[in-house]
Each structure stands twice: as C-alpha cells, then as structure tokens.
A tleap script that builds the chain and sets N, CA, C and O, in Angstrom:
source leaprc.protein.ff14SB
mol = sequence {
  NMET ALA SER PRO ASN ILE VAL ASN LEU THR
  LYS ASP ASN PHE THR ALA GLU VAL LEU LYS
  ALA SER GLY PRO VAL LEU VAL ASP SER GLY
  GLY MET VAL ARG PRO VAL GLN ASP ASP ARG
  PRO ILE LEU ASP GLU LEU ALA GLU GLU TYR
  SER GLY ARG VAL LYS ILE GLY LYS VAL ASN
  ILE ASP GLN ASP GLN GLU LEU ALA ALA GLN
  TYR SER ILE ARG SER ILE PRO THR LEU LEU
  LEU PHE ILE LYS ALA ARG SER PRO THR ARG
  TRP TRP PRO ALA GLN GLN GLU GLY PRO GLN
  GLY GLN LEU VAL ALA ARG ASP GLY LEU SER
  ARG CARG
}
set mol.1.N position { -5.714 -0.131 2.133 }
set mol.1.CA position { -6.717 -1.011 1.567 }
set mol.1.C position { -6.017 -2.096 0.741 }
set mol.1.O position { -5.105 -1.808 -0.035 }
set mol.2.N position { -6.454 -3.336 0.917 }
set mol.2.CA position { -5.834 -4.457 0.214 }
set mol.2.C position { -6.173 -4.418 -1.266 }
set mol.2.O position { -7.267 -4.019 -1.666 }
set mol.3.N position { -5.215 -4.839 -2.058 }
set mol.3.CA position { -5.405 -4.878 -3.508 }
set mol.3.C position { -6.417 -5.959 -3.880 }
set mol.3.O position { -6.391 -7.051 -3.312 }
set mol.4.N position { -7.303 -5.668 -4.824 }
set mol.4.CA position { -8.231 -6.705 -5.281 }
set mol.4.C position { -7.511 -7.805 -6.064 }
set mol.4.O position { -8.100 -8.843 -6.366 }
set mol.5.N position { -6.234 -7.575 -6.393 }
set mol.5.CA position { -5.445 -8.570 -7.134 }
set mol.5.C position { -4.788 -9.598 -6.229 }
set mol.5.O position { -4.067 -10.469 -6.715 }
set mol.6.N position { -5.018 -9.517 -4.918 }
set mol.6.CA position { -4.434 -10.480 -3.978 }
set mol.6.C position { -5.510 -11.487 -3.587 }
set mol.6.O position { -6.598 -11.117 -3.147 }
set mol.7.N position { -5.187 -12.761 -3.754 }
set mol.7.CA position { -6.124 -13.845 -3.483 }
set mol.7.C position { -5.923 -14.327 -2.048 }
set mol.7.O position { -4.792 -14.551 -1.618 }
set mol.8.N position { -7.017 -14.487 -1.309 }
set mol.8.CA position { -6.943 -15.110 0.014 }
set mol.8.C position { -6.916 -16.610 -0.175 }
set mol.8.O position { -7.834 -17.193 -0.752 }
set mol.9.N position { -5.854 -17.232 0.317 }
set mol.9.CA position { -5.663 -18.668 0.130 }
set mol.9.C position { -6.012 -19.430 1.394 }
set mol.9.O position { -5.753 -18.973 2.507 }
set mol.10.N position { -6.606 -20.601 1.202 }
set mol.10.CA position { -6.921 -21.518 2.292 }
set mol.10.C position { -6.569 -22.922 1.825 }
set mol.10.O position { -6.231 -23.132 0.660 }
set mol.11.N position { -6.649 -23.871 2.732 }
set mol.11.CA position { -6.396 -25.263 2.332 }
set mol.11.C position { -7.412 -25.724 1.296 }
set mol.11.O position { -7.132 -26.631 0.512 }
set mol.12.N position { -8.588 -25.107 1.288 }
set mol.12.CA position { -9.637 -25.504 0.346 }
set mol.12.C position { -9.376 -25.038 -1.086 }
set mol.12.O position { -9.785 -25.712 -2.031 }
set mol.13.N position { -8.700 -23.891 -1.265 }
set mol.13.CA position { -8.484 -23.390 -2.631 }
set mol.13.C position { -7.010 -23.368 -3.048 }
set mol.13.O position { -6.695 -22.912 -4.147 }
set mol.14.N position { -6.107 -23.847 -2.198 }
set mol.14.CA position { -4.670 -23.769 -2.469 }
set mol.14.C position { -4.281 -24.533 -3.736 }
set mol.14.O position { -3.515 -24.024 -4.554 }
set mol.15.N position { -4.792 -25.720 -3.899 }
set mol.15.CA position { -4.443 -26.514 -5.085 }
set mol.15.C position { -4.874 -25.809 -6.361 }
set mol.15.O position { -4.091 -25.682 -7.302 }
set mol.16.N position { -6.117 -25.353 -6.392 }
set mol.16.CA position { -6.627 -24.694 -7.605 }
set mol.16.C position { -5.926 -23.367 -7.876 }
set mol.16.O position { -5.582 -23.075 -9.021 }
set mol.17.N position { -5.712 -22.570 -6.850 }
set mol.17.CA position { -5.161 -21.223 -7.026 }
set mol.17.C position { -3.648 -21.201 -7.194 }
set mol.17.O position { -3.110 -20.315 -7.858 }
set mol.18.N position { -2.958 -22.173 -6.594 }
set mol.18.CA position { -1.482 -22.146 -6.601 }
set mol.18.C position { -0.905 -23.300 -7.420 }
set mol.18.O position { -0.190 -23.072 -8.395 }
set mol.19.N position { -1.207 -24.509 -7.037 }
set mol.19.CA position { -0.562 -25.667 -7.668 }
set mol.19.C position { -1.023 -25.903 -9.101 }
set mol.19.O position { -0.274 -26.454 -9.908 }
set mol.20.N position { -2.240 -25.495 -9.425 }
set mol.20.CA position { -2.744 -25.661 -10.790 }
set mol.20.C position { -2.755 -24.342 -11.555 }
set mol.20.O position { -3.346 -24.266 -12.633 }
set mol.21.N position { -2.126 -23.320 -11.031 }
set mol.21.CA position { -2.093 -22.016 -11.698 }
set mol.21.C position { -1.288 -22.112 -12.991 }
set mol.21.O position { -0.316 -22.862 -13.079 }
set mol.22.N position { -1.704 -21.349 -13.980 }
set mol.22.CA position { -1.014 -21.376 -15.275 }
set mol.22.C position { 0.279 -20.567 -15.258 }
set mol.22.O position { 1.126 -20.742 -16.134 }
set mol.23.N position { 0.439 -19.703 -14.293 }
set mol.23.CA position { 1.638 -18.881 -14.198 }
set mol.23.C position { 2.199 -18.899 -12.786 }
set mol.23.O position { 1.722 -19.648 -11.933 }
set mol.24.N position { 3.208 -18.076 -12.539 }
set mol.24.CA position { 3.834 -18.032 -11.221 }
set mol.24.C position { 2.891 -17.475 -10.151 }
set mol.24.O position { 2.031 -16.637 -10.423 }
set mol.25.N position { 3.084 -17.974 -8.918 }
set mol.25.CA position { 2.278 -17.521 -7.786 }
set mol.25.C position { 3.205 -17.215 -6.621 }
set mol.25.O position { 3.987 -18.067 -6.200 }
set mol.26.N position { 3.116 -15.994 -6.099 }
set mol.26.CA position { 3.862 -15.581 -4.912 }
set mol.26.C position { 2.913 -15.676 -3.736 }
set mol.26.O position { 1.893 -14.987 -3.694 }
set mol.27.N position { 3.250 -16.537 -2.770 }
set mol.27.CA position { 2.395 -16.768 -1.608 }
set mol.27.C position { 3.035 -16.142 -0.384 }
set mol.27.O position { 4.172 -16.456 -0.030 }
set mol.28.N position { 2.293 -15.255 0.253 }
set mol.28.CA position { 2.703 -14.638 1.507 }
set mol.28.C position { 2.065 -15.443 2.622 }
set mol.28.O position { 0.847 -15.410 2.799 }
set mol.29.N position { 2.874 -16.159 3.369 }
set mol.29.CA position { 2.337 -16.953 4.471 }
set mol.29.C position { 2.661 -16.248 5.767 }
set mol.29.O position { 3.823 -16.068 6.130 }
set mol.30.N position { 1.629 -15.861 6.442 }
set mol.30.CA position { 1.807 -15.133 7.688 }
set mol.30.C position { 0.594 -15.277 8.568 }
set mol.30.O position { -0.190 -16.218 8.447 }
set mol.31.N position { 0.464 -14.321 9.454 }
set mol.31.CA position { -0.660 -14.299 10.389 }
set mol.31.C position { -1.012 -12.855 10.665 }
set mol.31.O position { -0.933 -12.006 9.777 }
set mol.32.N position { -1.386 -12.587 11.854 }
set mol.32.CA position { -1.808 -11.232 12.193 }
set mol.32.C position { -0.759 -10.476 13.014 }
set mol.32.O position { -1.086 -9.462 13.631 }
set mol.33.N position { 0.482 -10.942 13.034 }
set mol.33.CA position { 1.532 -10.279 13.803 }
set mol.33.C position { 2.063 -9.062 13.053 }
set mol.33.O position { 1.868 -8.948 11.843 }
set mol.34.N position { 2.715 -8.176 13.741 }
set mol.34.CA position { 3.174 -6.903 13.180 }
set mol.34.C position { 4.018 -7.038 11.900 }
set mol.34.O position { 3.723 -6.340 10.931 }
set mol.35.N position { 5.048 -7.895 11.842 }
set mol.35.CA position { 5.842 -7.964 10.605 }
set mol.35.C position { 5.007 -8.297 9.383 }
set mol.35.O position { 5.284 -7.806 8.289 }
set mol.36.N position { 3.996 -9.119 9.557 }
set mol.36.CA position { 3.137 -9.484 8.434 }
set mol.36.C position { 2.310 -8.276 8.012 }
set mol.36.O position { 2.135 -8.026 6.820 }
set mol.37.N position { 1.807 -7.535 8.975 }
set mol.37.CA position { 1.034 -6.338 8.670 }
set mol.37.C position { 1.888 -5.323 7.923 }
set mol.37.O position { 1.389 -4.641 7.028 }
set mol.38.N position { 3.158 -5.211 8.271 }
set mol.38.CA position { 4.060 -4.245 7.633 }
set mol.38.C position { 4.328 -4.578 6.172 }
set mol.38.O position { 4.629 -3.675 5.392 }
set mol.39.N position { 4.230 -5.843 5.776 }
set mol.39.CA position { 4.475 -6.255 4.390 }
set mol.39.C position { 3.304 -5.969 3.461 }
set mol.39.O position { 3.470 -6.003 2.242 }
set mol.40.N position { 2.148 -5.694 3.995 }
set mol.40.CA position { 0.956 -5.554 3.155 }
set mol.40.C position { 1.081 -4.475 2.085 }
set mol.40.O position { 0.716 -4.740 0.940 }
set mol.41.N position { 1.577 -3.268 2.392 }
set mol.41.CA position { 1.687 -2.269 1.314 }
set mol.41.C position { 2.607 -2.727 0.183 }
set mol.41.O position { 2.338 -2.438 -0.983 }
set mol.42.N position { 3.679 -3.429 0.508 }
set mol.42.CA position { 4.607 -3.917 -0.514 }
set mol.42.C position { 3.905 -4.937 -1.403 }
set mol.42.O position { 4.037 -4.894 -2.626 }
set mol.43.N position { 3.167 -5.843 -0.798 }
set mol.43.CA position { 2.463 -6.855 -1.583 }
set mol.43.C position { 1.371 -6.223 -2.444 }
set mol.43.O position { 1.147 -6.659 -3.573 }
set mol.44.N position { 0.694 -5.210 -1.927 }
set mol.44.CA position { -0.309 -4.499 -2.724 }
set mol.44.C position { 0.342 -3.884 -3.964 }
set mol.44.O position { -0.209 -3.960 -5.062 }
set mol.45.N position { 1.523 -3.271 -3.782 }
set mol.45.CA position { 2.244 -2.674 -4.914 }
set mol.45.C position { 2.642 -3.739 -5.933 }
set mol.45.O position { 2.485 -3.536 -7.138 }
set mol.46.N position { 3.155 -4.870 -5.455 }
set mol.46.CA position { 3.549 -5.949 -6.362 }
set mol.46.C position { 2.346 -6.518 -7.100 }
set mol.46.O position { 2.439 -6.850 -8.281 }
set mol.47.N position { 1.221 -6.631 -6.409 }
set mol.47.CA position { 0.010 -7.146 -7.054 }
set mol.47.C position { -0.411 -6.252 -8.207 }
set mol.47.O position { -0.881 -6.740 -9.236 }
set mol.48.N position { -0.247 -4.953 -8.042 }
set mol.48.CA position { -0.583 -4.028 -9.127 }
set mol.48.C position { 0.461 -4.096 -10.242 }
set mol.48.O position { 0.116 -4.153 -11.422 }
set mol.49.N position { 1.738 -4.091 -9.859 }
set mol.49.CA position { 2.816 -4.063 -10.845 }
set mol.49.C position { 2.869 -5.331 -11.702 }
set mol.49.O position { 3.144 -5.259 -12.900 }
set mol.50.N position { 2.610 -6.482 -11.098 }
set mol.50.CA position { 2.702 -7.755 -11.807 }
set mol.50.C position { 1.336 -8.316 -12.196 }
set mol.50.O position { 1.229 -9.490 -12.551 }
set mol.51.N position { 0.306 -7.498 -12.134 }
set mol.51.CA position { -1.049 -7.937 -12.462 }
set mol.51.C position { -1.082 -8.606 -13.840 }
set mol.51.O position { -0.588 -8.058 -14.825 }
set mol.52.N position { -1.672 -9.792 -13.886 }
set mol.52.CA position { -1.767 -10.532 -15.138 }
set mol.52.C position { -0.557 -11.390 -15.439 }
set mol.52.O position { -0.607 -12.225 -16.342 }
set mol.53.N position { 0.539 -11.205 -14.699 }
set mol.53.CA position { 1.747 -12.001 -14.937 }
set mol.53.C position { 2.110 -12.877 -13.740 }
set mol.53.O position { 2.658 -13.966 -13.912 }
set mol.54.N position { 1.807 -12.405 -12.529 }
set mol.54.CA position { 2.099 -13.147 -11.305 }
set mol.54.C position { 0.879 -13.041 -10.406 }
set mol.54.O position { 0.390 -11.947 -10.126 }
set mol.55.N position { 0.398 -14.180 -9.963 }
set mol.55.CA position { -0.698 -14.169 -8.990 }
set mol.55.C position { -0.067 -14.012 -7.606 }
set mol.55.O position { 0.947 -14.642 -7.307 }
set mol.56.N position { -0.658 -13.188 -6.782 }
set mol.56.CA position { -0.175 -13.013 -5.417 }
set mol.56.C position { -1.292 -13.432 -4.479 }
set mol.56.O position { -2.435 -12.993 -4.601 }
set mol.57.N position { -0.929 -14.294 -3.539 }
set mol.57.CA position { -1.903 -14.785 -2.579 }
set mol.57.C position { -1.374 -14.709 -1.170 }
set mol.57.O position { -0.165 -14.676 -0.937 }
set mol.58.N position { -2.303 -14.681 -0.236 }
set mol.58.CA position { -1.954 -14.661 1.187 }
set mol.58.C position { -2.645 -15.819 1.874 }
set mol.58.O position { -3.812 -16.114 1.620 }
set mol.59.N position { -1.899 -16.465 2.748 }
set mol.59.CA position { -2.470 -17.527 3.557 }
set mol.59.C position { -2.169 -17.215 5.022 }
set mol.59.O position { -1.035 -16.895 5.377 }
set mol.60.N position { -3.185 -17.308 5.857 }
set mol.60.CA position { -3.023 -17.084 7.285 }
set mol.60.C position { -2.712 -18.434 7.920 }
set mol.60.O position { -3.598 -19.277 8.063 }
set mol.61.N position { -1.457 -18.637 8.300 }
set mol.61.CA position { -1.070 -19.947 8.821 }
set mol.61.C position { -1.581 -20.175 10.239 }
set mol.61.O position { -1.566 -21.303 10.730 }
set mol.62.N position { -2.035 -19.107 10.900 }
set mol.62.CA position { -2.677 -19.309 12.196 }
set mol.62.C position { -3.992 -20.068 11.999 }
set mol.62.O position { -4.391 -20.859 12.853 }
set mol.63.N position { -4.656 -19.824 10.879 }
set mol.63.CA position { -5.923 -20.486 10.587 }
set mol.63.C position { -5.736 -21.759 9.770 }
set mol.63.O position { -6.516 -22.699 9.919 }
set mol.64.N position { -4.733 -21.811 8.920 }
set mol.64.CA position { -4.491 -22.975 8.063 }
set mol.64.C position { -3.145 -23.608 8.411 }
set mol.64.O position { -2.187 -23.536 7.642 }
set mol.65.N position { -3.101 -24.220 9.567 }
set mol.65.CA position { -1.856 -24.813 10.054 }
set mol.65.C position { -1.416 -26.012 9.224 }
set mol.65.O position { -0.232 -26.349 9.204 }
set mol.66.N position { -2.353 -26.657 8.540 }
set mol.66.CA position { -1.991 -27.782 7.663 }
set mol.66.C position { -1.063 -27.327 6.543 }
set mol.66.O position { -0.099 -28.018 6.213 }
set mol.67.N position { -1.351 -26.162 5.956 }
set mol.67.CA position { -0.485 -25.634 4.893 }
set mol.67.C position { 0.883 -25.276 5.449 }
set mol.67.O position { 1.900 -25.516 4.796 }
set mol.68.N position { 0.919 -24.709 6.641 }
set mol.68.CA position { 2.199 -24.372 7.261 }
set mol.68.C position { 3.051 -25.626 7.439 }
set mol.68.O position { 4.249 -25.614 7.154 }
set mol.69.N position { 2.443 -26.689 7.903 }
set mol.69.CA position { 3.176 -27.940 8.094 }
set mol.69.C position { 3.603 -28.537 6.759 }
set mol.69.O position { 4.732 -29.007 6.620 }
set mol.70.N position { 2.704 -28.520 5.775 }
set mol.70.CA position { 2.997 -29.107 4.474 }
set mol.70.C position { 4.190 -28.431 3.798 }
set mol.70.O position { 4.981 -29.095 3.128 }
set mol.71.N position { 4.320 -27.113 3.971 }
set mol.71.CA position { 5.403 -26.366 3.314 }
set mol.71.C position { 6.493 -25.942 4.295 }
set mol.71.O position { 7.291 -25.053 3.997 }
set mol.72.N position { 6.525 -26.573 5.457 }
set mol.72.CA position { 7.574 -26.359 6.471 }
set mol.72.C position { 7.777 -24.880 6.790 }
set mol.72.O position { 8.909 -24.401 6.858 }
set mol.73.N position { 6.694 -24.177 6.981 }
set mol.73.CA position { 6.773 -22.759 7.343 }
set mol.73.C position { 6.941 -22.682 8.846 }
set mol.73.O position { 6.049 -23.055 9.608 }
set mol.74.N position { 8.102 -22.191 9.263 }
set mol.74.CA position { 8.428 -22.163 10.687 }
set mol.74.C position { 8.540 -20.753 11.239 }
set mol.74.O position { 8.581 -20.558 12.454 }
set mol.75.N position { 8.589 -19.770 10.351 }
set mol.75.CA position { 8.633 -18.385 10.809 }
set mol.75.C position { 7.787 -17.543 9.867 }
set mol.75.O position { 7.613 -17.883 8.696 }
set mol.76.N position { 7.269 -16.454 10.386 }
set mol.76.CA position { 6.455 -15.573 9.552 }
set mol.76.C position { 6.990 -14.158 9.638 }
set mol.76.O position { 7.499 -13.734 10.675 }
set mol.77.N position { 6.871 -13.445 8.554 }
set mol.77.CA position { 6.334 -13.881 7.274 }
set mol.77.C position { 7.349 -14.706 6.487 }
set mol.77.O position { 8.557 -14.490 6.589 }
set mol.78.N position { 6.851 -15.633 5.721 }
set mol.78.CA position { 7.635 -16.418 4.768 }
set mol.78.C position { 6.960 -16.280 3.416 }
set mol.78.O position { 5.738 -16.395 3.311 }
set mol.79.N position { 7.742 -16.037 2.393 }
set mol.79.CA position { 7.215 -15.952 1.033 }
set mol.79.C position { 7.620 -17.198 0.267 }
set mol.79.O position { 8.749 -17.676 0.384 }
set mol.80.N position { 6.694 -17.713 -0.511 }
set mol.80.CA position { 6.948 -18.875 -1.350 }
set mol.80.C position { 6.603 -18.496 -2.775 }
set mol.80.O position { 5.508 -17.999 -3.037 }
set mol.81.N position { 7.519 -18.724 -3.697 }
set mol.81.CA position { 7.262 -18.450 -5.105 }
set mol.81.C position { 7.140 -19.781 -5.829 }
set mol.81.O position { 8.111 -20.529 -5.939 }
set mol.82.N position { 5.940 -20.073 -6.323 }
set mol.82.CA position { 5.664 -21.296 -7.063 }
set mol.82.C position { 5.684 -20.981 -8.542 }
set mol.82.O position { 4.983 -20.075 -8.994 }
set mol.83.N position { 6.478 -21.718 -9.305 }
set mol.83.CA position { 6.488 -21.602 -10.759 }
set mol.83.C position { 6.240 -22.997 -11.310 }
set mol.83.O position { 7.039 -23.912 -11.109 }
set mol.84.N position { 5.126 -23.146 -12.006 }
set mol.84.CA position { 4.728 -24.434 -12.581 }
set mol.84.C position { 4.635 -25.529 -11.520 }
set mol.84.O position { 5.005 -26.678 -11.760 }
set mol.85.N position { 4.135 -25.153 -10.346 }
set mol.85.CA position { 3.856 -26.078 -9.241 }
set mol.85.C position { 5.071 -26.855 -8.746 }
set mol.85.O position { 4.917 -27.816 -7.992 }
set mol.86.N position { 6.273 -26.461 -9.154 }
set mol.86.CA position { 7.445 -27.164 -8.625 }
set mol.86.C position { 7.684 -26.701 -7.187 }
set mol.86.O position { 6.988 -25.813 -6.695 }
set mol.87.N position { 8.647 -27.289 -6.530 }
set mol.87.CA position { 8.957 -26.886 -5.153 }
set mol.87.C position { 9.194 -25.388 -5.121 }
set mol.87.O position { 9.908 -24.849 -5.966 }
set mol.88.N position { 8.602 -24.718 -4.155 }
set mol.88.CA position { 8.688 -23.257 -4.155 }
set mol.88.C position { 10.060 -22.733 -3.763 }
set mol.88.O position { 10.798 -23.365 -3.008 }
set mol.89.N position { 10.379 -21.565 -4.295 }
set mol.89.CA position { 11.519 -20.792 -3.818 }
set mol.89.C position { 11.061 -20.131 -2.534 }
set mol.89.O position { 9.973 -19.556 -2.490 }
set mol.90.N position { 11.870 -20.201 -1.492 }
set mol.90.CA position { 11.501 -19.619 -0.190 }
set mol.90.C position { 12.264 -18.327 0.050 }
set mol.90.O position { 13.396 -18.144 -0.400 }
set mol.91.N position { 11.600 -17.443 0.773 }
set mol.91.CA position { 12.243 -16.180 1.128 }
set mol.91.C position { 11.620 -15.654 2.400 }
set mol.91.O position { 10.402 -15.706 2.571 }
set mol.92.N position { 12.452 -15.146 3.296 }
set mol.92.CA position { 11.994 -14.585 4.556 }
set mol.92.C position { 12.326 -13.106 4.571 }
set mol.92.O position { 13.493 -12.745 4.727 }
set mol.93.N position { 11.329 -12.235 4.413 }
set mol.93.CA position { 11.600 -10.794 4.340 }
set mol.93.C position { 11.986 -10.234 5.694 }
set mol.93.O position { 11.169 -10.187 6.613 }
set mol.94.N position { 13.231 -9.812 5.814 }
set mol.94.CA position { 13.696 -9.225 7.060 }
set mol.94.C position { 14.052 -7.759 6.870 }
set mol.94.O position { 14.366 -7.066 7.838 }
set mol.95.N position { 14.006 -7.284 5.635 }
set mol.95.CA position { 14.397 -5.921 5.353 }
set mol.95.C position { 13.165 -5.073 5.085 }
set mol.95.O position { 12.098 -5.603 4.777 }
set mol.96.N position { 13.309 -3.763 5.202 }
set mol.96.CA position { 12.189 -2.850 5.013 }
set mol.96.C position { 11.863 -2.603 3.549 }
set mol.96.O position { 10.698 -2.413 3.200 }
set mol.97.N position { 12.871 -2.602 2.690 }
set mol.97.CA position { 12.644 -2.275 1.284 }
set mol.97.C position { 11.890 -3.390 0.589 }
set mol.97.O position { 11.513 -4.367 1.236 }
set mol.98.N position { 11.663 -3.277 -0.683 }
set mol.98.CA position { 10.822 -4.215 -1.408 }
set mol.98.C position { 11.535 -5.434 -1.948 }
set mol.98.O position { 11.575 -5.604 -3.166 }
set mol.99.N position { 12.097 -6.287 -1.123 }
set mol.99.CA position { 12.820 -7.453 -1.620 }
set mol.99.C position { 11.919 -8.480 -2.277 }
set mol.99.O position { 12.411 -9.324 -3.026 }
set mol.100.N position { 10.616 -8.441 -2.023 }
set mol.100.CA position { 9.737 -9.383 -2.696 }
set mol.100.C position { 9.853 -9.207 -4.200 }
set mol.100.O position { 9.867 -10.188 -4.944 }
set mol.101.N position { 9.935 -7.974 -4.648 }
set mol.101.CA position { 10.096 -7.711 -6.072 }
set mol.101.C position { 11.415 -8.234 -6.594 }
set mol.101.O position { 11.497 -8.687 -7.736 }
set mol.102.N position { 12.461 -8.175 -5.764 }
set mol.102.CA position { 13.754 -8.709 -6.166 }
set mol.102.C position { 13.663 -10.222 -6.336 }
set mol.102.O position { 14.269 -10.781 -7.250 }
set mol.103.N position { 12.910 -10.886 -5.462 }
set mol.103.CA position { 12.732 -12.329 -5.565 }
set mol.103.C position { 12.024 -12.671 -6.863 }
set mol.103.O position { 12.444 -13.573 -7.588 }
set mol.104.N position { 10.961 -11.961 -7.152 }
set mol.104.CA position { 10.208 -12.227 -8.380 }
set mol.104.C position { 11.085 -11.984 -9.593 }
set mol.104.O position { 11.089 -12.793 -10.521 }
set mol.105.N position { 11.834 -10.876 -9.607 }
set mol.105.CA position { 12.706 -10.552 -10.738 }
set mol.105.C position { 13.817 -11.589 -10.896 }
set mol.105.O position { 14.169 -11.957 -12.017 }
set mol.106.N position { 14.360 -12.052 -9.797 }
set mol.106.CA position { 15.435 -13.040 -9.840 }
set mol.106.C position { 14.976 -14.341 -10.475 }
set mol.106.O position { 15.763 -15.025 -11.130 }
set mol.107.N position { 13.729 -14.683 -10.291 }
set mol.107.CA position { 13.214 -15.930 -10.824 }
set mol.107.C position { 12.635 -15.795 -12.220 }
set mol.107.O position { 11.803 -16.605 -12.630 }
set mol.108.N position { 13.066 -14.779 -12.952 }
set mol.108.CA position { 12.773 -14.703 -14.370 }
set mol.108.C position { 11.560 -13.894 -14.775 }
set mol.108.O position { 11.094 -14.022 -15.908 }
set mol.109.N position { 11.046 -13.087 -13.910 }
set mol.109.CA position { 9.893 -12.271 -14.236 }
set mol.109.C position { 10.309 -10.814 -14.211 }
set mol.109.O position { 10.609 -10.262 -13.152 }
set mol.110.N position { 10.325 -10.200 -15.371 }
set mol.110.CA position { 10.787 -8.823 -15.433 }
set mol.110.C position { 9.715 -7.850 -14.996 }
set mol.110.O position { 8.520 -8.080 -15.177 }
set mol.111.N position { 10.176 -6.758 -14.417 }
set mol.111.CA position { 9.249 -5.696 -14.047 }
set mol.111.C position { 8.835 -4.963 -15.299 }
set mol.111.O position { 9.521 -5.045 -16.318 }
set mol.112.N position { 7.723 -4.245 -15.244 }
set mol.112.CA position { 7.246 -3.476 -16.402 }
set mol.112.C position { 8.214 -2.418 -16.801 }
set mol.112.O position { 7.966 -1.683 -17.756 }
savepdb mol mol.pdb
quit
C-alpha cells in the first residue's frame, strides 16, 4: 500500500508542490514498468522516515511527457532531488538496496 506521505505529481501541480516547496523534494519519475514498481516499498519507507522534513512525490512520465522533456528524463526510474527549487540532483537507482536514502543523506538531510 502506498504511503499517504507520497504526493502524486502532474504538470498541473509540479510548480506548487516541488518548485515552490519550502523544503527539499525527492521526485520519483517513472511509469508502470517493473523497475519502477520495485522502488515503491523503498519510497514508502523514505516517506515515513523523512515525514515533515522531505516531501516525496511521484510523477508518471508516460502520462506527463512534458515534465520528462523539461527535466531531460531519458530513463526510468530517475530520481530528482530539489532543494530550494535549484537544479535538481539526479540519480538513477540501479541497485536493490535503499540508495535513495543515501542520496537524501548526502545532500544534507540526516536520518532520524
């Protein structure tokens, strides 16, 4: 079951939810392919662990191709970490373990 702390992002709410967010936002850009489905439990865990400190959102680039083009997303899943709306840090999860948390920690957000 998806975490209630994960925001579904679209081109209609991306600016408000991500670019104008008061804190960091980790965006999972993917679609309905298997690798994206496999990342869901990890993102649910991160949404719980970083609740109130990092917003986590998902965008389906199959449906919102404009966002994929705008942020040069060429493979899925791709993670984008936005801090103060500056150019995002990019990461492509190819490993099974929880590297998303390592990305968040590396960019200055400590785990509980």
